[in-house]
C-alpha positions, 0 to 999 in steps of 0.5 A: 181936756188933754190936747197934744200935737204929735209926730205921726205914727208909723202905720200898723202895717209897718210897726211890726216885724217877724223875729225867727224863733221869737214872732213879732216884734216892734219895728225900729221905725215904731221903737223911734217914734214911740220914744220921740212922741212919748217924750214929746207927750209928756213935755207938752202934757206937763206944760199943760198943767198935767190935766187928767182924765178920771180913772175907770170912767169913759172918755172921748178921743179926737184924732186928726192925722195929716196923711194923703189918701194912700194910707188908711187913717185908722192904722195910726190910731192904735200905736197912738193910744197905746203909746199915750196910756203907757206915758201915763197920759191917758187912762186905759183905752178900754175906757174910750167910748167914742173915737173920731178920727179925721184926715187933716192936711192942714196940721203937721203930724197928728192932733189928739184931743181927749176929754171925759164924757 
């Protein structure tokens, strides 16, 4: 099982900007969050003994986010899972077979739990 507490990712609505002649690019907020969150995630993962989930096997995710009802909780998931896969903490997210996202005003940021099925 993997358990991480991370900063809240930006909404996917604010994660990209349009660059004339180039198309969409990550926003500054997205890039800054990814750098900070990836560093924190890697540190927590290492401190926990670097648990791994089997590659190419289904797994489930539980995500708790501390946001009010002015924001869509699902707009946070993709940036979060993409960062955790890129950081080498989670296997490819095409193997997520169960995903639960909860609004939780009692936590700081976002709490992610991943476990094999």
